[in-house]
TORRO-309429 format. One record per atom (N, C-alpha, C, O): x, y, z. Coordinates in steps of 0.02 Angstrom, whole numbers, plus 32768, in hexadecimal, padded with zeros to 4 digits. Example, Ala and Ser with C-alpha at 12.3 -4.5 7.8 and 13.67 -1.06 7.14 Angstrom:
! TORRO-309429
82947EE48186/82677F1F8186/82947F5B8186/82C87F5A81A7/82827F908162/82AC7FCB8165/82858002818A/829E80398192/
***
This chain:
! TORRO-309429
7F417BD0776C/7F5A7B9E773D/7FA17BB07728/7FB27BEA771F/7FC97B7C7720/800C7B877709/803F7B917741/807B7B8E7734/80287B9E7780/80567BA777B7/805A7B6477DD/80277B4C77F7/80957B4777E2/809B7B0377FF/80997B04784C/80C47AE5786C/80697B257869/80607B2578B1/80167B1C78C0/7FEC7B2E7897/80067B0278FB/7FBE7AFA790C/7F9B7B3E7911/7FBB7B71791F/7F5B7B3D7905/7F347B7B790B/7F387B997951/7F397BD67959/7F3C7B6E7983/7F3F7B8779C8/7F807BAE79D4/7F7F7BE079F7/7FB67B9779B7/7FF67BB979BF/7FF67BFC799B/800F7C2E79B5/7FD97BFD795F/7FD37C3C793A/7FA87C6E7962/7FB87CA97967/7F707C54797E/7F457C7F79A6/7F697C9A79E3/7F607CD479F5/7F947C717A03/7FBA7C887A3D/7FEB7CBF7A29/7FF37CF07A4D/800C7CB679F0/803C7CEA79DB/80187D2B79CC/80317D6179DC/7FDD7D2779AC/7FB67D64799F/7FA07D8579E0/7FA27DC279E8/7F8B7D5B7A10/7F787D767A51/7FB37D977A75/7FAB7DCC7A92/7FED7D777A72/80287D947A92/803B7DD67A71/80577E027A92/802C7DDD7A30/80387E1E7A0F/800F7E557A2F/80287E8C7A39/7FD07E467A3F/7FA67E797A60/7FBE7E857AA7/7FBB7EBE7AC0/7FD77E517AC8/7FF17E597B0C/80307E857B0C/803A7EAD7B3A/80597E7D7AD9/80947EA87AD4/80807EF17ACF/809E7F1B7AF0/804E7EFF7AA6/80377F457AA1/80197F5D7AE2/80207F977AF4/7FF87F307B06/7FD97F417B46/800E7F587B78/80077F8E7B96/80427F307B80/80757F427BB1/80A47F797B97/80C17F9E7BBF/80AB7F7E7B55/80D47FB57B3A/80B67FF87B4C/80DB80287B59/80747FFD7B4E/8053803C7B62/8066804E7BA9/807580887BB7/8065801D7BD6/807780297C1C/80C1803C7C22/80D2806E7C42/80EC80147C03/8134801F7C09/814880617BE9/817080877C05/812C80707BAD/813C80AF7B8C/812480EB7BB4/8148811C7BB9/80E980E77BD0/80CF811E7BF9/80FB81287C36/810981617C49/810F80F17C54/813A80F67C8F/817D81187C7E/819481437CA3/819B81057C46/81DB81227C32/81D4816D7C26/81FF81947C3B/819E81817C05/819381C97BF7/818A81EF7C39/81A782247C43/816181D37C66/815581F47CA6/819581F67CD0/81A482287CF0/81BA81C07CCF/81F881BC7CF7/822B81EE7CDF/824A82117D07/823681F27C9E/826882207C83/825282697C86/827C82967C89/821182747C86/81F782B87C85/81E882D47CCA/81CE830C7CD0/81F782AE7CFF/81E782C47D43/822782CD7D6B/8242829D7D87/823F830A7D6E/827D83187D93/826F83127DDE/824583367DF9/829382E57DFE/828782D97E45/825E829A7E52/824482917E89/8259826F7E20/823582307E28/825082087E63/828D82027E6A/822581ED7E8E/823D81CA7ECA/8264818B7EB8/824D81607E92/82A081857ED3/82CA814C7EC5/82E7812C7F04/82FC80F37F02/82E781507F3C/830481347F7A/82D780FF7F97/829981047F94/82F680CC7FB4/82CF80967FD3/82A480B2800C/826C809B8017/82BF80E28031/829981008069/825881208050/822881258077/825681358011/821A81547FF5/81EB81217FD6/81AF81227FE2/820880F47FAE/81DF80C87F85/81D480837FA4/81A480617F93/8201806E7FD1/8200802B7FED/82017FF67FB6/81E17FC27FBB/822780057F81/82337FD57F4C/826C7FA77F63/82A37FBF7F71/82607F677F66/82917F377F7F/82B37F157F44/82967EE87F25/82F07F2A7F34/83137F107EFA/83227EC57F03/831F7E9F7ED3/83337EB17F41/83437E6B7F4D/83077E3E7F3E/830E7E0B7F1D/82CB7E517F57/828F7E297F4A/827F7E287EFF/826B7DF57EE4/82887E627EDE/827C7E647E96/82AD7E377E71/829A7E177E40/82EC7E367E87/831D7E0A7E67/830D7DC17E71/83147D987E43/82F77DAF7EAD/82E37D6A7EBB/82A87D567E8E/82A77D1F7E73/82797D827E86/823F7D737E5C/82557D6B7E13/82397D417DEF/82867D927DFD/829F7D8B7DB9/82BD7D457DB0/82B07D247D7E/82E67D307DE0/83037CED7DDD/82CD7CB77DDE/82D27C867DB9/829A7CC17E07/82637C907E0C/82417C887DC8/82337C507DB3/82337CBF7DA6/82107CBB7D66/823D7C9B7D30/82247C757D07/827E7CAA7D31/82AA7C8D7CFF/82AE7C417D08/82AC7C1C7CD7/82B37C2B7D47/82B47BE37D54/82727BC37D3F/82717B8C7D24/823A7BE67D4C/81F97BCA7D39/81F37BC47CEE/81D47B947CD5/820F7BF37CC8/820D7BEE7C7F/82357BB27C67/82227B907C38/826E7BA57C88/82957B6A7C76/826C7B2B7C83/826D7AFD7C5A/82497B287CBA/82217AEE7CCB/81EA7AE27C97/81D97AA97C87/81CE7B197C7D/819A7B137C49/81B87AF47C0A/81987AC97BEB/81F47B097BF8/82157AED7BBC/82207AA27BC5/82137A7B7B97/82387A8E7C00/82437A477C0D/82017A217C0C/81FE79E97BF3/81CC7A407C27/818B7A1F7C27/81727A147BE0/815679DF7BD1/817B7A467BB4/81657A3E7B6E/818E7A097B4B/817379E27B23/81CF7A077B59/81F979D37B3B/81E2798E7B52/81E0795F7B2B/81D179887B92/81B979487BAC/817779347B8B/816B78F97B7E/814B79657B7F/810C79567B5D/8119793C7B17/80F8790D7B00/8149795A7AF3/815979457AAF/817578FE7AAF/816B78D87A80/819878EB7AE5/81B378A87AEC/818278777B0C/8193783D7B18/8146788F7B19/811178687B38/8124784F7B7E/810C781C7B96/814F78757B9E/816078667BE4/813578947C10/814B78C77C29/80F678817C18/80C578AD7C36/80CF78B67C81/80BF78EA7C9D/80E978837CA2/80F7788A7CEA/812C78C07CF5/812578E87D23/816078BF7CCB/819478F27CD2/817879377CC2/818A79687CE3/814D793C7C91/812F797C7C7F/810679987CB9/810979D37CC8/80DE796B7CD9/80B679817D12/80E3799A7D4A/80D479CD7D69/811A79787D56/8146798C7D8C/816279D27D81/816479FB7DAF/817879E07D44/81947A227D37/815E7A587D36/816B7A927D48/81227A467D21/80EB7A787D24/80D97A877D6C/80C67ABF7D7D/80DE7A557D98/80D27A617DDF/81077A917DFB/80F77ABF7E21/81457A877DE6/817B7AB47DFD/816D7AFB7DE4/81757B2B7E0A/81577B017DA6/81477B437D8A/810F7B647DB2/81137BA07DC2/80DC7B3E7DC1/80A37B5A7DE7/80B97B6F7E2D/80A57BA47E45/80E27B467E4D/80FA7B577E90/81247B977E8E/811E7BC27EB9/814F7B9D7E5B/81777BDA7E53/814B7C177E47/815B7C4E7E5C/81147C0C7E23/80E57C447E19/80C67C5A7E5B/80BE7C967E67/80B67C2A7E86/809D7C3C7EC8/80D37C627EF0/80C37C917F14/81117C4C7EEA/81487C6F7F0C/814D7CB77EF3/81557CE57F1B/81487CC07EB2/814A7D037E95/81137D2F7EB2/811F7D677EC7/80D67D157EB3/809E7D3C7ECC/80A47D487F17/80907D7D7F30/80C07D187F3B/80CA7D217F83/80FB7D5A7F91/80EF7D837FBC/81327D5B7F6C/81637D917F75/81447DD37F60/81507E067F81/811E7DD37F2B/80FD7E107F15/80CB7E277F4B/80C37E637F56/80AA7DF87F6B/807C7E0A7FA1/80A17E2B7FDB/80877E5A7FF9/80DD7E127FEB/81057E318020/81177E79800D/81147EA68036/81297E837FCD/81397EC67FB6/80FC7EF47FBA/81007F2D7FD0/80C37EDB7FA5/80867F037FA8/80747F157FF0/805F7F4C7FFE/807D7EE5801D/806F7EF28063/809B7F2B807E/80847F5580A4/80DA7F2B8069/81067F61807E/80EE7FA58066/80F27FD6808A/80D57FA78028/80BA7FE6800E/807B7FFB8034/807380358045/80507FCB8041/80117FDA8063/801E7FF080AA/8000801F80C3/804C7FCD80CD/805C7FDE8112/807780258118/806B8046814A/809B803B80E5/80B8807F80E7/808D80B080C0/80A280E980B3/8051809A80AD/802080C6808A/803C80E3804A/802D811B8037/806680BB8027/807F80D07FE6/804E80B87FB2/805A80877F8F/801780DC7FAD/7FDF80CA7F81/7FCB81077F57/7FD2813F7F6E/7FB380FB7F1A/7FA081347EEF/7F6C81607F11/7F3981487F2B/7F7881A17F10/7F4A81D17F2D/7F5181DD7F77/7F2F82077F93/7F7E81B87F98/7F8681BD7FE1/7FCB81D57FF5/7FDB81D88030/7FF581E67FC5/803981FA7FD3/803E82477FD2/802F82657F9F/805382668009/805B82AF8009/809782C37FDE/80CD82A77FE5/808C82F47FB3/80C2830A7F86/80DD834F7F99/810E83657F7C/80BD83717FC8/80D483B37FDF/80D683B2802C/80BA8385804B/80F683E48048/80FA83E98091/80B483F180B0/80A583D280E3/808A841A8091/8047842480AC/801E83E480AA/7FF983D580D9/802483BE8074/8001837E8070/801A834D80A4/7FF3832780C1/805C834E80B1/8078832280E4/805D83338129/804F83068151/805783748138/803C83888179/7FF383748180/7FDE835C81B5/7FCD837E814C/7F86836C814D/7F7E83218156/7F50830A8178/7FAA82F98138/7FA582B0813E/7FB0829B8186/7F8F826D819E/7FDF82BB81A9/7FEA82AB81F0/7FAA82B88217/7F95828F8240/7F8B82F2820B/7F4D8302822E/7F1682D0821D/7EEF82BD8249/7F1282BC81DE/7EDE828D81C9/7EE8824981EA/7EB8822981FF/7F27823381EF/7F3481F2820E/7F2781F4825A/7F0E81C48276/7F37822C8279/7F26823482BF/7EDA823482C9/7EC1821882F9/7EB78254829B/7E6E825582A0/7E51820E829A/7E2381FC82BF/7E6B81E6826B/7E5581A18264/7E5F817B82A6/7E34815482BB/7E98818882C6/7EA681668305/7E77817D833C/7E5F81558364/7E6A81BE833E/7E3C81D98370/7DF681BC8367/7DD781A78397/7DDF81BA8329/7D9C819F831C/7D988155832E/7D66813E8349/7DCD81318321/7DCE80EA8332/7DCB80E1837E/7DA880B58397/7DF1810A83A3/7DF1810583EC/7DAE81198409/7D9580F98437/7D90814E83EE/7D4F81658407/7D18813283F7/7CE9812A841E/7D1E811283BD/7CEB80E183A9/7CE780A783DC/7CB2808B83E7/7D20809683FA/7D208060842C/7CF280708466/7CD280438482/7CEF80AF8479/7CC580C384B2/7C7A80C2849F/7C5180AA84C6/7C6A80DD8465/7C2480DF8451/7C0A8099843E/7BD18088844C/7C3580708420/7C21802D840C/7C1380018448/7BE67FD78447/7C3B800A847D/7C327FE184B9/7BFD7FFC84E8/7BED7FDD851B/7BE1803584D7/7BAD80528501/7BC88078853D/7BA28089856A/7C088085853E/7C2580AC8575/7C0E80F48572/7C00811485A4/7C09810D8534/7BF081518528/7BB5814C84F9/7BB9812B84C5/7B80816E8509/7B44817084DF/7B3D81B684C3/7B3C81E784E8/7B3781BB8481/7B3081FC8460/7B0381F58423/7B0081C08404/7AE0822B8413/7AB4822B83D8/7ADC82258398/7AC582068368/7B1782448397/7B418241835B/7B858222836F/7BB58247837C/7B8981E18371/7BC781C08388/7C0381CC835B/7C3B81C28370/7BF881E2831C/7C3081EF82EF/7C4D823482F8/7C81824482DC/7C2B825F831E/7C4282A38329/7C7282A48365/7C5D82A6839F/7CB382A28356/7CE5829D838B/7CE682DC83B6/7CF782D883F2/7CD583158399/7CD5835383C1/7C9F835183F6/7CA9836C842D/7C67833183E7/7C3283298419/7C4482F4844D/7C3282FA8487/7C6782BF8437/7C7882888464/7CAF829E8495/7CB0828684CD/7CDC82CA847F/7D1682DC84A8/7D0582F384EF/7D2482DA851E/7CD4832184F9/7CC38335853E/7CA882FC8568/7CB682F885A4/7C8382CF8549/7C698295856D/7CA282678581/7CA1824885B7/7CD482628556/7D0E82388566/7D368257859F/7D4F823485CB/7D3C829A859E/7D6182BD85D2/7D4082B38617/7D6282AF864A/7CFE82AF8616/7CD882A88655/7CCD82608669/7CA882528698/7CEC82328645/7CDF81EB8652/7CF781D58697/7CDB81A786B5/7D2B81F686B2/7D4681E286F3/7D1481EB872B/7D1881CA875F/7CE482188722/7CB182258756/7C6C820D8742/7C3B82178766/7C6881EC8709/7C2781D586F0/7C1181958713/7C3A81728731/7BD18186870D/7BB68148872B/7BC2810D86FD/7BC2811486C0/7BCC80D4871A/7BD9809786F4/7B9A808086D0/7B66807986EF/7B9E8074868D/7B6480588669/7B5580128682/7B837FED8696/7B1780008682/7B037FBF869D/7B1F7F858674/7B267F4D868E/7B2F7F918636/7B477F5B860B/7B907F498618/7BA87F1785FE/7BB37F718640/7BFA7F66864D/7C057F538695/7BE17F6886C2/7C3A7F2A869F/7C4E7F1A86E4/7C7A7F5286FF/7C907F7E86D9/7C867F51873E/7CB07F84875D/7CF67F85873F/7D127FBA8732/7D127F4A8735/7D577F46871A/7D5A7F5F86D2/7D897F8186BF/7D277F4F86AA/7D257F668665/7D1F7FB28663/7D427FD4863D/7CF27FCD868C/7CE88016868B/7D26803A86A5/7D38806F868B/7D47801D86D6/7D84803C86F0/7DBA803D86BA/7DE1806D86B5/7DBD80088692/7DEF8006865D/7DE3803E8629/7E12805E8612/7DA380488618/7D93807E85EA/7DA280C38609/7DB980F085E6/7D9480CB8649/7DA3810A866A/7DEE811A8669/7E018153865E/7E1780E78675/7E5F80F28674/7E788102862E/7EA4812D8626/7E5C80E285FC/7E7180EE85B7/7E598132859E/7E78814F8571/7E22814A85B9/7E05818985A0/7E3381C585AA/7E2F81F58583/7E5E81C385DC/7E8B81FB85E8/7EBA820585AD/7EC1823C8593/7EDA81CF8597/7F0781D3855D/7EE281E0851D/7EFA820684F2/7EA681C38515/7E8081CD84D7/7E69821584D1/7E698231849A/7E5582338508/7E40827A8505/7E7C82A684F6/7E7682D884D2/7EB682968511/7EF282BD8503/7F0582B784B9/7F1B82E7849A/7EFD827B849E/7F0A82718457/7EDC829E842D/7EF282BC83FC/7E9C82A18441/7E6D82CD841E/7E8583168421/7E82833883EE/7E9C832D845B/7EB483718462/7EF1837E8435/7EF683B28415/7F1E834D8434/7F5A8355840A/7F48835983C0/7F638382839B/7F19832E83AC/7F03832F8366/7EE183718355/7EF1838F8321/7EB38389837F/7E9183C88373/7EC184028371/7EBA842F8347/7EF28402839D/7F248437839E/7F4A8439835B/7F52846F833E/7F6083FF8344/7F8583FD8305/7F59841282CB/7F6E8438829F/7F1B83F982CA/7EEE840A8293/7EE184558290/7EDF8471825A/7ED7847582C9/7ECA84BD82CB/7F0784E482B3/7EFF85178290/7F4184CD82C5/7F7D84F082AD/7F8584E88261/7F9B8517823F/7F7484AD8247/7F7984A381FF/7F4684CF81DA/7F5884EE81A8/7F0984D181F2/7ED584F981D1/7EE7854381D3/7EDF856781A2/7F00855A820D/7F1285A18213/7F5785B081F7/7F6985EB81EF/7F7F857C81E7/7FC4858481CF/7FEC85AF81FF/800B85E081EC/7FEA859A823F/800D85BE8274/803E858E8296/802E855482A1/807985A782A6/80AD857F82C4/8095855D8304/806F8579832B/80AC851F830F/809B84FA834B/80C285128388/80A9850E83C0/80FD852C837D/8129853B83B6/813B858583BC/8153859B83F0/812F85AC8388/814085F3838A/8105861F839F/810E865B83AA/80CA860283A6/808E862783BB/8074860583FA/806585C983FA/806F862B8431/805C860E8471/801086098478/7FF3862B84A3/7FF385E08450/7FAB85D58455/7F988599842B/7FB9858983FA/7F6385788440/7F4A85408418/7F01854A8407/7EDF851B83F3/7EE88587840F/7EA185958402/7E9A85C083C4/7EBD85F383BE/7E6E85AE8396/7E6585D6835A/7E52861E8369/7E67864C8345/7E2A862A839E/7E17866E83AE/7E54869983BE/7E5786D483AC/7E84867B83E1/7EC1869F83F1/7EEA86AD83B2/7F0A86E283AC/7EE9867E8382/7F0C868A8343/7EEF86C98323/7F1486F5830C/7EAD86CC8320/7E8C870582FF/7E9B87478323/7EA7877A8304/7E9B87448366/7EA98781838D/7EF187988381/7EFE87D38378/7F1F87698382/7F65877B8376/7F6E8794832E/7F9587C38322/7F4A877682FF/7F50878C82BA/7F3487D282B1/7F5287FA828C/7EFD87E282D1/7EE0882582CC/7F0D885A82EB/7F0C889482D6/7F358846831C/7F618876833E/7FA188838318/7FC888AF832A/7FAD885C82E4/7FEB886682BE/7FE888A48293/7FB288B9827E/802288C38285/802488FC8257/800F88E58211/801288AA8201/7FFC891481E8/7FE5890581A4/801E88E3817D/805788FA817D/800D88AC815C/803E88878134/80638853815B/80858829813D/805E8853819E/8081882181C6/805487E481D0/801887E881C8/807287AD81E2/804B877081EE/806E87478224/80AA874F8231/8048871A8242/806486EE8274/809386BC8253/808C86AD8217/80C586A28278/80F28670825B/80CC86348240/80A086198261/80DD86208203/80BA85E981E2/80D085A581FE/8108859E8218/80A4857481F8/80B38531820E/80E6851181DF/80E0851881A2/811684EF81FC/814B84CF81D4/8147848381DC/81308469820F/815F846081A8/815D841781AA/818883FC81E3/817783CA8202/81C0841E81F1/81EB84078227/81C88409826B/81D483E08296/819B843A8273/8175843E82B1/8144840482B9/813C83E982EF/812583F08282/80F783B88284/811D83788293/8105834C82B7/815983718276/818383378285/8194833582D0/8190830182F0/81A7836F82EB/81B883738332/817B8363835D/81818340838F/8141837C834A/81038372836F/80F18328836F/80E0830C83A4/80F583088335/80E582C1832F/811782968354/810582658375/815782A8834F/818B82828372/8180828383BE/818D825283E0/816782BC83D8/815882C0841F/8120828F8432/812382708467/80EF82888407/80B882598414/80D182118412/80B781E68436/8102820483E8/811A81BF83DF/814C81AA8414/8152816F8423/817081DA8431/81A681C9845F/819681D684A8/81BA81BF84D4/816081FA84B6/814F820984FB/813681CA851F/8122819A84FF/813981CB8560/812581918587/80DA81948595/80C481B085C7/80B381758567/806A81718572/804F8135854B/8072811D851E/8013811D855B/7FFB80DE853F/7FF380DC84F4/7FF480A584D7/7FEC811584D2/7FDE8116848B/801C811E845F/801581228422/8056811F847D/8094812A8456/809D80F48421/80AC810483E7/809680B58434/809F807E8404/806C807F83CD/807D80728393/802E808E83DE/7FF9809083AC/800580C88379/7FFD80BE833D/801A81028391/802881398363/806381298337/8064813A82FC/809681078354/80D080F4832C/80BD80C882F1/80D980CF82BB/808E809B82FC/807B806C82C7/804780878297/8040806D825F/802280BA82AA/7FEA80D28282/7FF581158260/7FD58124822E/8022813E827A/802C8181825F/807381868245/80A3817E826A/807981928203/80BA819581E4/80DA81D981EC/80B7820C81F0/811C81DA81F0/8140821981F2/8132824181B3/81338224817C/8125828281B9/811582AA817D/815082AB814D/818682C3815E/814482928111/817B828D80E0/815F8296809A/81468267807C/816382D3807F/814A82DD803B/817482B98007/81B282B6800D/8154829D7FD4/8177827A7F9E/815E82947F5B/812682847F46/818782BC7F3A/817382DA7EFB/816982A27EC7/819082747EC3/813382A87EA1/811F82767E6E/811082327E8D/810F82007E6A/810482317ECE/80F881F17EF0/80BA81CD7ED7/80BA81907ED0/808581F37ECA/804681D37EB5/804B81B77E6E/802F81837E5F/807081DA7E42/807A81C07DFE/80A481817E02/809781507DDF/80D981837E2C/810381487E34/80D9810C7E4C/80DE80D67E30/80B181177E81/808980E07E9C/805780C67E68/804C80897E64/803980F37E41/800A80DE7E0D/802D80B27DDA/8013807D7DC7/806880C77DC3/808D80A07D92/80A1805D7DAE/809A80297D8D/80B9805D7DEB/80D1801E7E0A/80987FEC7E10/80A07FB27DFC/806080017E2A/802A7FD17E37/80087FBB7DF7/7FF27F827DF2/80027FE87DC6/7FDE7FD47D89/800A7FA47D60/7FF07F757D41/804C7FB07D5F/80787F857D38/80837F417D5A/807B7F0D7D3A/80947F427D9A/809E7F027DBD/805C7EDE7DCA/805B7EA17DCC/80267F047DD2/7FE57EE57DDD/7FCD7EBE7DA0/7FB77E857DA6/7FD07EDE7D65/7FBB7EBA7D28/7FEA7E7F7D1A/7FD47E4B7D01/802A7E887D2A/80577E4F7D20/80447E157D4F/80457DDB7D3A/80337E257D8C/801E7DF07DBB/7FDF7DCD7DA3/7FD87D907DAC/7FB17DF37D85/7F757DD37D69/7F877DA27D33/7F6A7D6C7D2E/7FB87DB57D09/7FCE7D877CD4/7FEF7D497CF1/7FE87D127CD6/80127D517D29/802F7D177D4A/7FF87CE77D61/7FFE7CAA7D59/7FC37D037D7C/7F8B7CD97D94/7F6B7CB57D59/7F597C7A7D5F/7F627CD87D20/7F457CB77CE5/7F727C7D7CCF/7F587C487CBD/7FB47C877CCF/7FE27C517CBD/7FDB7C167CEC/7FDE7BDC7CD6/7FD27C237D2C/7FC97BED7D5C/7F897BC77D4E/7F877B8A7D56/7F557BEA7D38/7F167BC87D26/7F217B9A7CEA/7F077B627CE9/7F477BB27CB9/7F557B897C7D/7F7A7B497C91/7F6B7B137C79/7FAC7B507CBC/7FD17B157CD3/7FA57AE97CFF/7FAA7AAB7CFD/7F797B087D25/7F4C7AE27D50/7F1E7AB57D28/7F0D7A7E7D3F/7F097ACC7CED/7EDE7AA37CC2/7F027A637CAD/7EE37A2E7CA7/7F437A687CA1/7F6A7A2D7C8E/7F7379FF7CCB/7F6979C37CC7/7F867A1D7D03/7F9379F57D3F/7F5479D27D58/7F57799E7D78/7F1B79EF7D48/7EDB79D17D5C/7ED0798D7D3C/7EAB79647D56/7EF179817D04/7EE979417CE1/7F0879087D07/7EF478CE7D00/7F3A79177D31/7F5978E47D58/7F7B78AF7D2E/7F9C78BE7CFD/7F7178717D41/7F9178397D1C/7F73782D7CD8/7F8F78087CB0/7F39784C7CC9/7F1A78447C87/7F3578767C53/7F1B78797C1C/7F68789D7C65/7F8678CC7C37/7FA378A67BFB/7FC578747C04/7F9478BE7BBE/7FAC789C7B82/7FC378CE7B4D/7FC5790A7B5A/7FD378B47B11/7FF078DF7ADD/7FC079147AC3/7FD679447AA4/7F7F790D7AD0/7F50793F7AB9/7F5C79837ADA/7F4679B77AC1/7F7F79837B13/7F8C79C17B37/7FD079E07B24/7FE57A117B42/7FF179C47AF3/803479DC7AE1/80307A247AC7/80587A4E7ADD/80017A327A9A/7FFB7A777A80/7FE77AA77AB8/7FFE7AE17AB9/7FBC7A907AE5/7FA77ABB7B1D/7FE47AD07B48/7FEC7B0A7B5A/800F7A9E7B57/804A7AAC7B7F/80797ADC7B59/80957B0A7B77/80817AD07B17/80AC7AFD7AF0/80927B447AEF/80B87B737AF9/80517B4C7AE4/80347B8F7AE1/80357BB17B26/80417BED7B2B/80287B897B59/802C7BA47B9D/80747BBA7BAC/807F7BED7BCD/80A47B937B93/80EA7BA57B9C/80FC7BE67B79/81207C107B93/80E17BEF7B3B/80EC7C2F7B18/80D17C697B41/80F27C9D7B48/80967C617B5B/80787C967B85/80A37CA37BC2/80AE7CDD7BD5/80BC7C6D7BE2/80E57C757C1E/81277C987C0F/813F7CC17C36/81457C887BD5/81837CAA7BC2/81767CF57BB8/81A07D1E7BC9/813C7D067B9D/812B7D4D7B95/81257D6F7BDA/813E7DA67BE4/81047D4D7C09/80FF7D687C4D/81447D737C6B/81507DA67C8A/81707D437C60/81B57D4A7C78/81D87D847C56/81FB7DAB7C77/81CF7D8B7C15/81EF7DC17BEF/81D87E057C07/82007E337C0D/81987E0C7C15/817E7E4C7C2E/81A17E5E7C70/81B47E987C7A/81A87E2D7C9C/81C97E3B7CDC/82127E507CD2/822D7E787CF7/82337E337C9F/82787E467C90/827D7E907C80/82B07EB07C8E/82487EAD7C64/82467EF57C58/82337F1B7C97/82507F507CA6/82027F017CBC/81EA7F257CF7/821E7F287D2E/82247F5B7D51/82447EF37D37/82747EF17D6E/82A87F297D6B/82B07F4E7D9C/82CB7F327D33/82FC7F697D31/82DB7FAE7D32/82F67FDC7D4F/82A27FB47D12/82817FF67D0E/8268800D7D52/827180477D65/82497FE07D78/822B7FF37DB7/825A7FEB7DF3/825680117E23/82877FBA7DF0/82AF7FA97E2A/82F67FC57E29/83117FD87E5C/83147FC77DEE/835C7FD67DEA/836A801E7DD5/839180407DF5/834A80347D9F/835B80757D83/834780AD7DB2/835280E87DA3/
***
């Protein structure tokens, strides 16, 4: 009582007050983490933050906010056709915003820039290369067991499958396969078995922490024998990140059928300090903002659903939806410089 505004508008302002506190917690936490983390990732090669796409999205939201203002003005003037037109433009711009954000998210996913999956030390980077090679080996081996080319009691055990794959060139053709199909699997098995050997060799070197190129052996038993023969206090040369890079580069550049697949599936080992905190902040802040964009689109959709029957009863709804949309725009005005520019 006593406030010359509709109850719905007062409720929206109170709700926006809680939303401000909601995003302030995210933004404040990000600022504290960013300022308190010496070496925070900022290069595009590390973060794949696209400033141009972020700038386009900023422009898109600003234009959409203008369209909402014009739509509310048209509602007040009872020009409902004009109001619908500008709300359609706002909704389309919202789809554009989400589409661009989807492109950005795809870039992060394609490069595995996801919370908990970013190596922050050299050892983690080397282990990730081995893990990605293992995923590829398991995927290649699964093709043989799934098609019935190889039959095994434990089809998920790649160490058990490997000898069967090696002997595939002399094995008998399964009745379920034609000669041409079986021949294709036999030809592919040579490269797939070699991939298994390369992965096992790298994994053993990582576990033993022994150099790939300074120790002339790829067998763990030989590592132990060489280690036992060393004088007291001495140790074999340790594995270095540069060696893993060289090893992986050889797999990617050599002339064999799996070069392209390894190029697309196994990333070059690249540790990124504070990478997981960065990814967590990025996805939680932009993700919740995207959810708010979708909610705004639903609010506008309720108005657009009225079609030609839209009337003055929806004026307050459009105004309150516009207030919400301006808040969404304002939040992005903070997120864009914090995440993309600084």
